[in-house]
C-alpha positions in Angstrom: 124.4 110.2 96.5 124.4 109.3 100.1 124.2 112.0 102.7 124.8 112.1 106.4 127.2 110.3 108.6 128.7 107.1 107.4 129.2 103.8 109.2 132.7 104.7 110.6 131.3 108.0 112.3 128.8 106.1 114.0 131.3 103.6 115.3 133.6 106.5 116.5 130.7 108.1 118.4 129.8 104.8 119.9 133.3 104.1 121.1 133.6 107.7 122.5 130.2 107.3 124.3 131.3 104.0 125.5 134.6 105.3 126.8 133.0 108.2 128.7 130.3 105.9 130.3 133.2 103.4 131.3 135.3 106.3 132.9 132.2 107.6 134.7 131.6 104.0 136.2 135.3 103.8 137.1 135.3 107.1 138.8 132.1 106.4 140.7 133.5 103.0 142.0 136.9 104.5 143.0 135.1 107.6 144.6 132.7 105.3 146.7 135.6 103.0 147.9 137.7 105.9 149.3 136.2 105.7 152.7 134.7 108.6 154.4 134.5 110.7 151.5 130.9 110.0 150.4 128.6 112.0 148.4 124.9 112.4 149.2 122.1 111.7 146.9 121.7 115.3 146.4 125.4 115.5 145.5 125.1 112.9 142.8 122.0 114.7 141.4 123.9 118.0 141.4 126.8 116.3 139.8 124.8 114.9 137.1 122.9 118.1 136.4 126.3 119.8 136.2 127.5 117.5 133.6 124.3 117.6 131.5 124.4 121.5 131.6 128.1 121.5 130.7 127.6 119.1 127.7 124.4 121.1 126.6 126.5 124.4 126.7 129.4 122.6 124.7 127.2 121.2 122.2 125.2 124.5 121.6 128.4 126.6 121.1 129.7 124.0 118.7 126.6 124.0 116.8 126.9 127.8 116.5 130.4 127.5 115.4 129.4 125.1 112.5 126.2 127.1 111.6 128.5 130.3 111.5 130.9 128.6 109.3 128.3 127.0 106.9 126.5 130.3 106.5 129.8 132.1 105.6 129.9 134.5 108.6 133.4 133.6 109.2 134.7 134.4 105.8 136.9 137.4 105.3 135.0 140.4 103.9 135.5 141.6 100.5 137.4 144.9 99.9 136.0 147.2 97.6 
């Protein structure tokens, strides 16, 4: 019996990652062509670190949700 994500799951993950990267590139190009609204190198680094921290926090919280659900912590208590 096969366990783990199937081919369609990896295709969906790949499509989502490609969409996020494409949007990031589009946003960066549009932002830099706006004229006098430039971002310094430190600003780009801070934005990148903020994105990584936000994704890490979201992933960690979702992992806790799945862990809690799998262990049964979310199940209603039994009445005695």
